[in-house]
All heavy atoms as a GROMACS GRO file, in nm:
protein
  611
    1TYR      N    1  -1.767   0.592  -0.185
    1TYR     CA    2  -1.735   0.562  -0.048
    1TYR      C    3  -1.701   0.413  -0.034
    1TYR      O    4  -1.761   0.331  -0.102
    1TYR     CB    5  -1.852   0.596   0.044
    1TYR     CG    6  -1.881   0.743   0.047
    1TYR    CD1    7  -1.976   0.799  -0.036
    1TYR    CD2    8  -1.811   0.825   0.134
    1TYR    CE1    9  -2.002   0.934  -0.034
    1TYR    CE2   10  -1.837   0.960   0.138
    1TYR     CZ   11  -1.932   1.015   0.055
    1TYR     OH   12  -1.957   1.148   0.058
    2THR      N   13  -1.609   0.384   0.057
    2THR     CA   14  -1.569   0.246   0.078
    2THR      C   15  -1.521   0.226   0.221
    2THR      O   16  -1.481   0.322   0.288
    2THR     CB   17  -1.457   0.204  -0.021
    2THR    OG1   18  -1.423   0.068   0.003
    2THR    CG2   19  -1.333   0.290  -0.005
    3THR      N   20  -1.525   0.105   0.267
    3THR     CA   21  -1.470   0.073   0.400
    3THR      C   22  -1.331   0.011   0.386
    3THR      O   23  -1.267  -0.020   0.486
    3THR     CB   24  -1.561  -0.026   0.475
    3THR    OG1   25  -1.577  -0.144   0.396
    3THR    CG2   26  -1.695   0.038   0.504
    4THR      N   27  -1.285  -0.006   0.263
    4THR     CA   28  -1.152  -0.062   0.238
    4THR      C   29  -1.045   0.040   0.276
    4THR      O   30  -1.047   0.153   0.229
    4THR     CB   31  -1.135  -0.099   0.089
    4THR    OG1   32  -1.238  -0.190   0.053
    4THR    CG2   33  -1.000  -0.160   0.064
    5LEU      N   34  -0.954  -0.001   0.362
    5LEU     CA   35  -0.844   0.087   0.400
    5LEU      C   36  -0.735   0.082   0.294
    5LEU      O   37  -0.707  -0.024   0.238
    5LEU     CB   38  -0.786   0.045   0.535
    5LEU     CG   39  -0.881   0.060   0.654
    5LEU    CD1   40  -0.818   0.000   0.778
    5LEU    CD2   41  -0.917   0.205   0.677
    6PRO      N   42  -0.671   0.195   0.264
    6PRO     CA   43  -0.563   0.195   0.165
    6PRO      C   44  -0.443   0.116   0.215
    6PRO      O   45  -0.412   0.116   0.334
    6PRO     CB   46  -0.528   0.343   0.149
    6PRO     CG   47  -0.595   0.415   0.259
    6PRO     CD   48  -0.697   0.327   0.318
    7LYS      N   49  -0.377   0.049   0.123
    7LYS     CA   50  -0.256  -0.025   0.154
    7LYS      C   51  -0.149   0.020   0.056
    7LYS      O   52  -0.164   0.004  -0.064
    7LYS     CB   53  -0.279  -0.175   0.145
    7LYS     CG   54  -0.160  -0.253   0.196
    7LYS     CD   55  -0.198  -0.395   0.226
    7LYS     CE   56  -0.080  -0.465   0.287
    7LYS     NZ   57  -0.113  -0.598   0.331
    8VAL      N   58  -0.042   0.076   0.108
    8VAL     CA   59   0.063   0.133   0.026
    8VAL      C   60   0.162   0.025  -0.018
    8VAL      O   61   0.197  -0.064   0.060
    8VAL     CB   62   0.138   0.244   0.103
    8VAL    CG1   63   0.260   0.291   0.027
    8VAL    CG2   64   0.046   0.360   0.128
    9LYS      N   65   0.204   0.037  -0.142
    9LYS     CA   66   0.304  -0.054  -0.198
    9LYS      C   67   0.431   0.028  -0.221
    9LYS      O   68   0.427   0.132  -0.286
    9LYS     CB   69   0.251  -0.109  -0.330
    9LYS     CG   70   0.345  -0.198  -0.403
    9LYS     CD   71   0.274  -0.251  -0.527
    9LYS     CE   72   0.369  -0.294  -0.631
    9LYS     NZ   73   0.302  -0.335  -0.754
   10ILE      N   74   0.542  -0.019  -0.166
   10ILE     CA   75   0.672   0.046  -0.184
   10ILE      C   76   0.763  -0.051  -0.256
   10ILE      O   77   0.790  -0.159  -0.206
   10ILE     CB   78   0.737   0.084  -0.050
   10ILE    CG1   79   0.646   0.175   0.031
   10ILE    CG2   80   0.872   0.152  -0.073
   10ILE    CD1   81   0.696   0.204   0.170
   11ASP      N   82   0.807  -0.012  -0.375
   11ASP     CA   83   0.901  -0.093  -0.453
   11ASP      C   84   1.037  -0.026  -0.450
   11ASP      O   85   1.049   0.092  -0.481
   11ASP     CB   86   0.857  -0.105  -0.600
   11ASP     CG   87   0.737  -0.195  -0.618
   11ASP    OD1   88   0.719  -0.286  -0.536
   11ASP    OD2   89   0.663  -0.173  -0.714
   12SER      N   90   1.138  -0.102  -0.414
   12SER     CA   91   1.276  -0.054  -0.424
   12SER      C   92   1.321  -0.088  -0.566
   12SER      O   93   1.346  -0.205  -0.597
   12SER     CB   94   1.364  -0.123  -0.320
   12SER     OG   95   1.497  -0.083  -0.334
   13VAL      N   96   1.327   0.011  -0.655
   13VAL     CA   97   1.353  -0.014  -0.796
   13VAL      C   98   1.500   0.000  -0.834
   13VAL      O   99   1.540  -0.047  -0.940
   13VAL     CB  100   1.264   0.074  -0.887
   13VAL    CG1  101   1.119   0.037  -0.870
   13VAL    CG2  102   1.286   0.221  -0.858
   14ALA      N  103   1.577   0.065  -0.751
   14ALA     CA  104   1.722   0.081  -0.772
   14ALA      C  105   1.779   0.131  -0.640
   14ALA      O  106   1.706   0.159  -0.545
   14ALA     CB  107   1.751   0.182  -0.884
   15GLN      N  108   1.910   0.142  -0.634
   15GLN     CA  109   1.972   0.191  -0.512
   15GLN      C  110   1.922   0.333  -0.484
   15GLN      O  111   1.929   0.420  -0.570
   15GLN     CB  112   2.124   0.190  -0.524
   15GLN     CG  113   2.193   0.230  -0.396
   15GLN     CD  114   2.344   0.217  -0.406
   15GLN    OE1  115   2.399   0.186  -0.510
   15GLN    NE2  116   2.411   0.242  -0.296
   16ASN      N  117   1.870   0.355  -0.366
   16ASN     CA  118   1.819   0.485  -0.321
   16ASN      C  119   1.699   0.536  -0.401
   16ASN      O  120   1.668   0.654  -0.399
   16ASN     CB  121   1.929   0.591  -0.321
   16ASN     CG  122   2.043   0.555  -0.229
   16ASN    OD1  123   2.025   0.483  -0.131
   16ASN    ND2  124   2.161   0.603  -0.260
   17THR      N  125   1.629   0.447  -0.471
   17THR     CA  126   1.513   0.486  -0.550
   17THR      C  127   1.395   0.394  -0.518
   17THR      O  128   1.408   0.273  -0.524
   17THR     CB  129   1.543   0.479  -0.701
   17THR    OG1  130   1.659   0.558  -0.727
   17THR    CG2  131   1.427   0.532  -0.783
   18PHE      N  132   1.283   0.457  -0.484
   18PHE     CA  133   1.163   0.383  -0.446
   18PHE      C  134   1.045   0.432  -0.528
   18PHE      O  135   1.038   0.549  -0.562
   18PHE     CB  136   1.131   0.404  -0.297
   18PHE     CG  137   1.240   0.357  -0.205
   18PHE    CD1  138   1.344   0.441  -0.170
   18PHE    CD2  139   1.238   0.228  -0.153
   18PHE    CE1  140   1.445   0.399  -0.084
   18PHE    CE2  141   1.338   0.184  -0.068
   18PHE     CZ  142   1.441   0.270  -0.033
   19GLU      N  143   0.953   0.342  -0.560
   19GLU     CA  144   0.826   0.378  -0.621
   19GLU      C  145   0.716   0.346  -0.522
   19GLU      O  146   0.710   0.235  -0.468
   19GLU     CB  147   0.804   0.303  -0.752
   19GLU     CG  148   0.890   0.354  -0.864
   19GLU     CD  149   0.859   0.290  -0.997
   19GLU    OE1  150   0.789   0.187  -1.002
   19GLU    OE2  151   0.905   0.344  -1.098
   20ILE      N  152   0.629   0.443  -0.499
   20ILE     CA  153   0.523   0.429  -0.399
   20ILE      C  154   0.388   0.443  -0.469
   20ILE      O  155   0.367   0.534  -0.547
   20ILE     CB  156   0.538   0.536  -0.290
   20ILE    CG1  157   0.675   0.528  -0.226
   20ILE    CG2  158   0.428   0.522  -0.186
   20ILE    CD1  159   0.710   0.644  -0.135
   21SER      N  160   0.297   0.350  -0.439
   21SER     CA  161   0.163   0.356  -0.496
   21SER      C  162   0.063   0.298  -0.395
   21SER      O  163   0.101   0.236  -0.296
   21SER     CB  164   0.156   0.279  -0.628
   21SER     OG  165   0.183   0.143  -0.605
   22ILE      N  166  -0.066   0.317  -0.425
   22ILE     CA  167  -0.173   0.256  -0.346
   22ILE      C  168  -0.260   0.178  -0.444
   22ILE      O  169  -0.353   0.233  -0.504
   22ILE     CB  170  -0.256   0.361  -0.270
   22ILE    CG1  171  -0.166   0.451  -0.186
   22ILE    CG2  172  -0.359   0.291  -0.181
   22ILE    CD1  173  -0.241   0.561  -0.113
   23PRO      N  174  -0.229   0.050  -0.466
   23PRO     CA  175  -0.296  -0.026  -0.571
   23PRO      C  176  -0.443  -0.059  -0.546
   23PRO      O  177  -0.515  -0.090  -0.639
   23PRO     CB  178  -0.212  -0.153  -0.581
   23PRO     CG  179  -0.140  -0.165  -0.453
   23PRO     CD  180  -0.124  -0.026  -0.400
   24ASN      N  181  -0.490  -0.050  -0.421
   24ASN     CA  182  -0.628  -0.094  -0.395
   24ASN      C  183  -0.729   0.021  -0.384
   24ASN      O  184  -0.836   0.002  -0.329
   24ASN     CB  185  -0.633  -0.181  -0.269
   24ASN     CG  186  -0.606  -0.104  -0.141
   24ASN    OD1  187  -0.530  -0.007  -0.140
   24ASN    ND2  188  -0.667  -0.147  -0.032
   25ILE      N  189  -0.696   0.140  -0.438
   25ILE     CA  190  -0.793   0.250  -0.440
   25ILE      C  191  -0.804   0.307  -0.582
   25ILE      O  192  -0.714   0.292  -0.663
   25ILE     CB  193  -0.757   0.362  -0.341
   25ILE    CG1  194  -0.625   0.430  -0.376
   25ILE    CG2  195  -0.754   0.310  -0.198
   25ILE    CD1  196  -0.595   0.555  -0.296
   26ASP      N  197  -0.916   0.371  -0.609
   26ASP     CA  198  -0.940   0.431  -0.741
   26ASP      C  199  -0.946   0.582  -0.734
   26ASP      O  200  -1.019   0.646  -0.811
   26ASP     CB  201  -1.070   0.376  -0.799
   26ASP     CG  202  -1.059   0.230  -0.833
   26ASP    OD1  203  -0.953   0.188  -0.883
   26ASP    OD2  204  -1.157   0.157  -0.809
   27TYR      N  205  -0.874   0.642  -0.642
   27TYR     CA  206  -0.873   0.787  -0.628
   27TYR      C  207  -0.734   0.831  -0.581
   27TYR      O  208  -0.650   0.749  -0.549
   27TYR     CB  209  -0.981   0.833  -0.528
   27TYR     CG  210  -0.979   0.760  -0.397
   27TYR    CD1  211  -0.902   0.806  -0.290
   27TYR    CD2  212  -1.053   0.644  -0.379
   27TYR    CE1  213  -0.899   0.737  -0.169
   27TYR    CE2  214  -1.051   0.575  -0.259
   27TYR     CZ  215  -0.973   0.622  -0.155
   27TYR     OH  216  -0.970   0.555  -0.036
   28VAL      N  217  -0.711   0.961  -0.578
   28VAL     CA  218  -0.584   1.018  -0.532
   28VAL      C  219  -0.598   1.052  -0.384
   28VAL      O  220  -0.698   1.110  -0.343
   28VAL     CB  221  -0.548   1.144  -0.614
   28VAL    CG1  222  -0.424   1.211  -0.558
   28VAL    CG2  223  -0.529   1.108  -0.761
   29LEU      N  224  -0.496   1.014  -0.307
   29LEU     CA  225  -0.499   1.038  -0.163
   29LEU      C  226  -0.373   1.114  -0.123
   29LEU      O  227  -0.262   1.063  -0.139
   29LEU     CB  228  -0.505   0.905  -0.089
   29LEU     CG  229  -0.516   0.909   0.062
   29LEU    CD1  230  -0.646   0.977   0.106
   29LEU    CD2  231  -0.511   0.768   0.118
   30PRO      N  232  -0.387   1.238  -0.074
   30PRO     CA  233  -0.270   1.311  -0.026
   30PRO      C  234  -0.220   1.247   0.103
   30PRO      O  235  -0.299   1.217   0.192
   30PRO     CB  236  -0.320   1.453  -0.002
   30PRO     CG  237  -0.467   1.445  -0.001
   30PRO     CD  238  -0.509   1.316  -0.062
   31MET      N  239  -0.090   1.223   0.110
   31MET     CA  240  -0.034   1.153   0.224
   31MET      C  241   0.104   1.207   0.258
   31MET      O  242   0.178   1.246   0.169
   31MET     CB  243  -0.027   1.004   0.194
   31MET     CG  244  -0.008   0.920   0.315
   31MET     SD  245  -0.045   0.747   0.288
   31MET     CE  246  -0.218   0.749   0.251
   32GLU      N  247   0.138   1.206   0.387
   32GLU     CA  248   0.271   1.249   0.429
   32GLU      C  249   0.370   1.134   0.410
   32GLU      O  250   0.339   1.018   0.440
   32GLU     CB  251   0.269   1.292   0.575
   32GLU     CG  252   0.194   1.420   0.597
   32GLU     CD  253   0.200   1.467   0.741
   32GLU    OE1  254   0.244   1.392   0.830
   32GLU    OE2  255   0.156   1.581   0.764
   33ILE      N  256   0.489   1.170   0.361
   33ILE     CA  257   0.597   1.074   0.341
   33ILE      C  258   0.722   1.132   0.404
   33ILE      O  259   0.763   1.244   0.371
   33ILE     CB  260   0.622   1.049   0.190
   33ILE    CG1  261   0.494   0.994   0.124
   33ILE    CG2  262   0.739   0.955   0.170
   33ILE    CD1  263   0.502   0.982  -0.025
   34VAL      N  264   0.781   1.058   0.496
   34VAL     CA  265   0.905   1.101   0.561
   34VAL      C  266   1.021   1.042   0.482
   34VAL      O  267   1.033   0.921   0.466
   34VAL     CB  268   0.912   1.055   0.708
   34VAL    CG1  269   1.044   1.097   0.771
   34VAL    CG2  270   0.795   1.112   0.787
   35VAL      N  271   1.107   1.132   0.433
   35VAL     CA  272   1.224   1.094   0.356
   35VAL      C  273   1.344   1.157   0.424
   35VAL      O  274   1.354   1.280   0.431
   35VAL     CB  275   1.214   1.144   0.210
   35VAL    CG1  276   1.336   1.106   0.131
   35VAL    CG2  277   1.089   1.092   0.145
   36GLN      N  278   1.430   1.070   0.478
   36GLN     CA  279   1.546   1.115   0.554
   36GLN      C  280   1.503   1.211   0.665
   36GLN      O  281   1.432   1.168   0.755
   36GLN     CB  282   1.654   1.169   0.462
   36GLN     CG  283   1.717   1.058   0.379
   36GLN     CD  284   1.782   1.107   0.252
   36GLN    OE1  285   1.739   1.070   0.148
   36GLN    NE2  286   1.884   1.187   0.262
   37ASP      N  287   1.535   1.339   0.660
   37ASP     CA  288   1.502   1.431   0.768
   37ASP      C  289   1.385   1.524   0.738
   37ASP      O  290   1.360   1.617   0.813
   37ASP     CB  291   1.625   1.517   0.803
   37ASP     CG  292   1.737   1.434   0.862
   37ASP    OD1  293   1.708   1.327   0.918
   37ASP    OD2  294   1.853   1.477   0.852
   38SER      N  295   1.314   1.501   0.630
   38SER     CA  296   1.204   1.592   0.595
   38SER      C  297   1.075   1.515   0.569
   38SER      O  298   1.076   1.397   0.537
   38SER     CB  299   1.241   1.675   0.472
   38SER     OG  300   1.251   1.594   0.358
   39THR      N  301   0.964   1.586   0.584
   39THR     CA  302   0.833   1.529   0.556
   39THR      C  303   0.775   1.600   0.435
   39THR      O  304   0.774   1.722   0.427
   39THR     CB  305   0.739   1.548   0.677
   39THR    OG1  306   0.797   1.485   0.790
   39THR    CG2  307   0.602   1.490   0.650
   40ARG      N  308   0.728   1.520   0.340
   40ARG     CA  309   0.666   1.574   0.218
   40ARG      C  310   0.520   1.529   0.214
   40ARG      O  311   0.487   1.420   0.258
   40ARG     CB  312   0.734   1.517   0.093
   40ARG     CG  313   0.880   1.546   0.083
   40ARG     CD  314   0.933   1.481  -0.042
   40ARG     NE  315   1.077   1.484  -0.044
   40ARG     CZ  316   1.151   1.427  -0.138
   40ARG    NH1  317   1.094   1.363  -0.238
   40ARG    NH2  318   1.281   1.434  -0.133
   41ARG      N  319   0.436   1.612   0.158
   41ARG     CA  320   0.298   1.573   0.135
   41ARG      C  321   0.284   1.548  -0.015
   41ARG      O  322   0.308   1.638  -0.095
   41ARG     CB  323   0.203   1.683   0.182
   41ARG     CG  324   0.060   1.642   0.181
   41ARG     CD  325  -0.022   1.743   0.260
   41ARG     NE  326  -0.160   1.706   0.266
   41ARG     CZ  327  -0.212   1.627   0.360
   41ARG    NH1  328  -0.135   1.579   0.453
   41ARG    NH2  329  -0.340   1.598   0.359
   42MET      N  330   0.248   1.426  -0.051
   42MET     CA  331   0.240   1.388  -0.192
   42MET      C  332   0.105   1.322  -0.219
   42MET      O  333   0.045   1.261  -0.130
   42MET     CB  334   0.354   1.293  -0.226
   42MET     CG  335   0.491   1.352  -0.201
   42MET     SD  336   0.623   1.243  -0.254
   42MET     CE  337   0.619   1.280  -0.430
   43ASP      N  338   0.061   1.334  -0.344
   43ASP     CA  339  -0.062   1.268  -0.387
   43ASP      C  340  -0.029   1.126  -0.432
   43ASP      O  341   0.046   1.107  -0.528
   43ASP     CB  342  -0.127   1.344  -0.502
   43ASP     CG  343  -0.183   1.478  -0.457
   43ASP    OD1  344  -0.214   1.491  -0.337
   43ASP    OD2  345  -0.196   1.568  -0.542
   44LEU      N  346  -0.084   1.027  -0.364
   44LEU     CA  347  -0.062   0.887  -0.399
   44LEU      C  348  -0.187   0.829  -0.462
   44LEU      O  349  -0.299   0.864  -0.426
   44LEU     CB  350  -0.024   0.806  -0.275
   44LEU     CG  351   0.104   0.848  -0.203
   44LEU    CD1  352   0.128   0.758  -0.082
   44LEU    CD2  353   0.223   0.845  -0.296
   45SER      N  354  -0.166   0.737  -0.557
   45SER     CA  355  -0.275   0.668  -0.625
   45SER      C  356  -0.220   0.535  -0.678
   45SER      O  357  -0.114   0.491  -0.636
   45SER     CB  358  -0.329   0.754  -0.739
   45SER     OG  359  -0.230   0.769  -0.839
   46LYS      N  360  -0.292   0.476  -0.774
   46LYS     CA  361  -0.244   0.352  -0.835
   46LYS      C  362  -0.117   0.375  -0.916
   46LYS      O  363  -0.035   0.285  -0.930
   46LYS     CB  364  -0.351   0.292  -0.927
   46LYS     CG  365  -0.464   0.229  -0.852
   46LYS     CD  366  -0.560   0.164  -0.947
   46LYS     CE  367  -0.668   0.094  -0.867
   46LYS     NZ  368  -0.759   0.020  -0.953
   47LYS      N  369  -0.102   0.496  -0.969
   47LYS     CA  370   0.017   0.528  -1.048
   47LYS      C  371   0.135   0.554  -0.953
   47LYS      O  372   0.126   0.641  -0.866
   47LYS     CB  373  -0.009   0.652  -1.134
   47LYS     CG  374   0.106   0.688  -1.223
   47LYS     CD  375   0.072   0.809  -1.307
   47LYS     CE  376   0.194   0.845  -1.391
   47LYS     NZ  377   0.170   0.963  -1.471
   48PRO      N  378   0.247   0.481  -0.969
   48PRO     CA  379   0.360   0.497  -0.877
   48PRO      C  380   0.424   0.636  -0.883
   48PRO      O  381   0.432   0.698  -0.988
   48PRO     CB  382   0.461   0.393  -0.926
   48PRO     CG  383   0.383   0.296  -1.006
   48PRO     CD  384   0.269   0.374  -1.066
   49VAL      N  385   0.465   0.683  -0.765
   49VAL     CA  386   0.539   0.808  -0.750
   49VAL      C  387   0.683   0.769  -0.715
   49VAL      O  388   0.704   0.685  -0.627
   49VAL     CB  389   0.479   0.893  -0.636
   49VAL    CG1  390   0.565   1.014  -0.608
   49VAL    CG2  391   0.337   0.932  -0.668
   50LYS      N  392   0.780   0.828  -0.784
   50LYS     CA  393   0.920   0.796  -0.760
   50LYS      C  394   0.979   0.886  -0.652
   50LYS      O  395   0.960   1.006  -0.655
   50LYS     CB  396   1.001   0.809  -0.889
   50LYS     CG  397   1.141   0.749  -0.879
   50LYS     CD  398   1.212   0.750  -1.012
   50LYS     CE  399   1.156   0.636  -1.093
   50LYS     NZ  400   1.232   0.608  -1.214
   51ILE      N  401   1.051   0.824  -0.557
   51ILE     CA  402   1.116   0.895  -0.447
   51ILE      C  403   1.263   0.856  -0.445
   51ILE      O  404   1.296   0.738  -0.454
   51ILE     CB  405   1.054   0.853  -0.311
   51ILE    CG1  406   0.906   0.886  -0.304
   51ILE    CG2  407   1.131   0.912  -0.195
   51ILE    CD1  408   0.876   1.029  -0.277
   52ILE      N  409   1.350   0.954  -0.430
   52ILE     CA  410   1.493   0.930  -0.412
   52ILE      C  411   1.524   0.949  -0.264
   52ILE      O  412   1.496   1.055  -0.208
   52ILE     CB  413   1.579   1.028  -0.496
   52ILE    CG1  414   1.536   1.027  -0.642
   52ILE    CG2  415   1.727   1.000  -0.479
   52ILE    CD1  416   1.557   0.897  -0.714
   53SER      N  417   1.579   0.845  -0.200
   53SER     CA  418   1.607   0.851  -0.058
   53SER      C  419   1.714   0.749  -0.022
   53SER      O  420   1.713   0.638  -0.074
   53SER     CB  421   1.480   0.823   0.022
   53SER     OG  422   1.507   0.820   0.160
   54ALA      N  423   1.803   0.787   0.070
   54ALA     CA  424   1.908   0.695   0.115
   54ALA      C  425   1.850   0.584   0.203
   54ALA      O  426   1.910   0.478   0.217
   54ALA     CB  427   2.015   0.771   0.190
   55SER      N  428   1.733   0.608   0.262
   55SER     CA  429   1.668   0.506   0.345
   55SER      C  430   1.524   0.488   0.300
   55SER      O  431   1.469   0.572   0.228
   55SER     CB  432   1.673   0.547   0.492
   55SER     OG  433   1.606   0.669   0.511
   56GLU      N  434   1.463   0.381   0.343
   56GLU     CA  435   1.325   0.353   0.306
   56GLU      C  436   1.232   0.464   0.354
   56GLU      O  437   1.238   0.504   0.470
   56GLU     CB  438   1.281   0.221   0.368
   56GLU     CG  439   1.138   0.185   0.340
   56GLU     CD  440   1.096   0.060   0.412
   56GLU    OE1  441   1.180  -0.028   0.434
   56GLU    OE2  442   0.978   0.053   0.449
   57PRO      N  443   1.147   0.518   0.267
   57PRO     CA  444   1.054   0.623   0.308
   57PRO      C  445   0.952   0.568   0.410
   57PRO      O  446   0.913   0.453   0.403
   57PRO     CB  447   0.983   0.662   0.179
   57PRO     CG  448   1.061   0.602   0.068
   57PRO     CD  449   1.137   0.488   0.125
   58MET      N  450   0.909   0.654   0.501
   58MET     CA  451   0.804   0.618   0.596
   58MET      C  452   0.676   0.686   0.550
   58MET      O  453   0.672   0.808   0.534
   58MET     CB  454   0.839   0.663   0.737
   58MET     CG  455   0.728   0.631   0.837
   58MET     SD  456   0.758   0.700   1.001
   58MET     CE  457   0.885   0.591   1.056
   59ILE      N  458   0.574   0.608   0.529
   59ILE     CA  459   0.448   0.659   0.476
   59ILE      C  460   0.349   0.678   0.591
   59ILE      O  461   0.336   0.591   0.677
   59ILE     CB  462   0.388   0.561   0.374
   59ILE    CG1  463   0.493   0.513   0.274
   59ILE    CG2  464   0.268   0.621   0.304
   59ILE    CD1  465   0.560   0.620   0.195
   60ASP      N  466   0.278   0.790   0.591
   60ASP     CA  467   0.175   0.819   0.689
   60ASP      C  468   0.225   0.799   0.833
   60ASP      O  469   0.174   0.715   0.907
   60ASP     CB  470   0.052   0.732   0.662
   60ASP     CG  471  -0.069   0.773   0.744
   60ASP    OD1  472  -0.082   0.892   0.777
   60ASP    OD2  473  -0.151   0.684   0.776
   61PRO      N  474   0.327   0.877   0.874
   61PRO     CA  475   0.387   0.855   1.006
   61PRO      C  476   0.290   0.872   1.123
   61PRO      O  477   0.310   0.811   1.228
   61PRO     CB  478   0.499   0.960   1.013
   61PRO     CG  479   0.461   1.064   0.914
   61PRO     CD  480   0.383   0.994   0.807
   62GLN      N  481   0.183   0.949   1.106
   62GLN     CA  482   0.084   0.967   1.212
   62GLN      C  483  -0.024   0.859   1.212
   62GLN      O  484  -0.113   0.859   1.296
   62GLN     CB  485   0.019   1.106   1.200
   62GLN     CG  486   0.117   1.220   1.206
   62GLN     CD  487   0.191   1.225   1.338
   62GLN    OE1  488   0.132   1.201   1.443
   62GLN    NE2  489   0.318   1.256   1.335
   63LYS      N  490  -0.018   0.768   1.112
   63LYS     CA  491  -0.114   0.657   1.099
   63LYS      C  492  -0.259   0.706   1.084
   63LYS      O  493  -0.352   0.650   1.141
   63LYS     CB  494  -0.104   0.561   1.218
   63LYS     CG  495   0.034   0.508   1.243
   63LYS     CD  496   0.075   0.413   1.134
   63LYS     CE  497   0.209   0.350   1.168
   63LYS     NZ  498   0.303   0.356   1.061
   64TRP      N  499  -0.278   0.810   1.003
   64TRP     CA  500  -0.412   0.862   0.979
   64TRP      C  501  -0.493   0.772   0.887
   64TRP      O  502  -0.614   0.761   0.901
   64TRP     CB  503  -0.406   1.001   0.917
   64TRP     CG  504  -0.356   1.106   1.010
   64TRP    CD1  505  -0.232   1.162   1.010
   64TRP    CD2  506  -0.426   1.167   1.119
   64TRP    NE1  507  -0.221   1.255   1.111
   64TRP    CE2  508  -0.340   1.260   1.180
   64TRP    CE3  509  -0.555   1.152   1.170
   64TRP    CZ2  510  -0.377   1.337   1.288
   64TRP    CZ3  511  -0.592   1.229   1.278
   64TRP    CH2  512  -0.504   1.320   1.336
   65TYR      N  513  -0.425   0.710   0.786
   65TYR     CA  514  -0.498   0.637   0.682
   65TYR      C  515  -0.465   0.489   0.672
   65TYR      O  516  -0.546   0.413   0.624
   65TYR     CB  517  -0.467   0.697   0.544
   65TYR     CG  518  -0.505   0.841   0.529
   65TYR    CD1  519  -0.409   0.940   0.528
   65TYR    CD2  520  -0.637   0.879   0.514
   65TYR    CE1  521  -0.443   1.073   0.514
   65TYR    CE2  522  -0.672   1.012   0.500
   65TYR     CZ  523  -0.574   1.108   0.500
   65TYR     OH  524  -0.608   1.240   0.486
   66LEU      N  525  -0.346   0.450   0.708
   66LEU     CA  526  -0.296   0.321   0.663
   66LEU      C  527  -0.323   0.203   0.754
   66LEU      O  528  -0.312   0.210   0.874
   66LEU     CB  529  -0.145   0.330   0.639
   66LEU     CG  530  -0.104   0.420   0.526
   66LEU    CD1  531   0.046   0.418   0.510
   66LEU    CD2  532  -0.171   0.379   0.397
   67LYS      N  533  -0.351   0.095   0.688
   67LYS     CA  534  -0.364  -0.036   0.749
   67LYS      C  535  -0.224  -0.096   0.764
   67LYS      O  536  -0.195  -0.169   0.856
   67LYS     CB  537  -0.450  -0.121   0.656
   67LYS     CG  538  -0.472  -0.261   0.695
   67LYS     CD  539  -0.564  -0.322   0.590
   67LYS     CE  540  -0.589  -0.466   0.611
   67LYS     NZ  541  -0.683  -0.519   0.513
   68GLY      N  542  -0.138  -0.064   0.670
   68GLY     CA  543  -0.002  -0.116   0.668
   68GLY      C  544   0.059  -0.090   0.533
   68GLY      O  545  -0.006  -0.040   0.444
   69TYR      N  546   0.185  -0.123   0.520
   69TYR     CA  547   0.248  -0.116   0.388
   69TYR      C  548   0.352  -0.223   0.377
   69TYR      O  549   0.389  -0.286   0.475
   69TYR     CB  550   0.306   0.023   0.360
   69TYR     CG  551   0.419   0.066   0.450
   69TYR    CD1  552   0.552   0.039   0.416
   69TYR    CD2  553   0.394   0.136   0.568
   69TYR    CE1  554   0.655   0.080   0.498
   69TYR    CE2  555   0.498   0.176   0.649
   69TYR     CZ  556   0.628   0.149   0.613
   69TYR     OH  557   0.730   0.190   0.693
   70TYR      N  558   0.397  -0.248   0.257
   70TYR     CA  559   0.491  -0.355   0.235
   70TYR      C  560   0.588  -0.318   0.127
   70TYR      O  561   0.563  -0.230   0.045
   70TYR     CB  562   0.419  -0.485   0.200
   70TYR     CG  563   0.331  -0.475   0.077
   70TYR    CD1  564   0.380  -0.508  -0.049
   70TYR    CD2  565   0.200  -0.429   0.085
   70TYR    CE1  566   0.301  -0.496  -0.161
   70TYR    CE2  567   0.122  -0.418  -0.026
   70TYR     CZ  568   0.171  -0.454  -0.149
   70TYR     OH  569   0.092  -0.442  -0.259
   71ILE      N  570   0.702  -0.386   0.125
   71ILE     CA  571   0.801  -0.368   0.019
   71ILE      C  572   0.792  -0.490  -0.070
   71ILE      O  573   0.805  -0.604  -0.024
   71ILE     CB  574   0.942  -0.353   0.076
   71ILE    CG1  575   0.952  -0.225   0.160
   71ILE    CG2  576   1.047  -0.352  -0.036
   71ILE    CD1  577   1.085  -0.204   0.227
   72LYS      N  578   0.766  -0.469  -0.196
   72LYS     CA  579   0.747  -0.577  -0.291
   72LYS      C  580   0.880  -0.624  -0.351
   72LYS      O  581   0.903  -0.741  -0.367
   72LYS     CB  582   0.653  -0.533  -0.401
   72LYS     CG  583   0.631  -0.636  -0.509
   72LYS     CD  584   0.540  -0.585  -0.618
   72LYS     CE  585   0.528  -0.684  -0.729
   72LYS     NZ  586   0.452  -0.634  -0.840
   73ASN      N  587   0.966  -0.529  -0.387
   73ASN     CA  588   1.085  -0.562  -0.464
   73ASN      C  589   1.206  -0.490  -0.406
   73ASN      O  590   1.201  -0.370  -0.391
   73ASN     CB  591   1.064  -0.521  -0.610
   73ASN     CG  592   1.182  -0.547  -0.698
   73ASN    OD1  593   1.261  -0.636  -0.668
   73ASN    ND2  594   1.195  -0.474  -0.804
   74GLU      N  595   1.310  -0.561  -0.373
   74GLU     CA  596   1.433  -0.500  -0.325
   74GLU      C  597   1.548  -0.536  -0.417
   74GLU      O  598   1.569  -0.653  -0.444
   74GLU     CB  599   1.465  -0.544  -0.182
   74GLU     CG  600   1.367  -0.489  -0.082
   74GLU     CD  601   1.414  -0.506   0.060
   74GLU    OE1  602   1.536  -0.502   0.081
   74GLU    OE2  603   1.329  -0.523   0.148
   75ASN      N  604   1.619  -0.435  -0.467
   75ASN     CA  605   1.735  -0.460  -0.554
   75ASN      C  606   1.863  -0.451  -0.474
   75ASN      O  607   1.879  -0.380  -0.386
   75ASN     CB  608   1.739  -0.359  -0.668
   75ASN     CG  609   1.628  -0.385  -0.767
   75ASN    OD1  610   1.584  -0.497  -0.781
   75ASN    ND2  611   1.582  -0.282  -0.832
   0.00000   0.00000   0.00000
């Protein structure tokens, strides 16, 4: 158990390609990700998950878990 809120890291690694991770937790957290016109539920953790999208993915659109998120790298 922890009081630390997860903070998502979104890296733009190539055109239309993003890697999403949660570097400050030691467990897997299922989270909704909005990509273009659809919502996906994916397991996020320290290990990055690759997403292909024409626009930046929106993480946790209902704000159930997140303190915030940031983009580290833009190509």
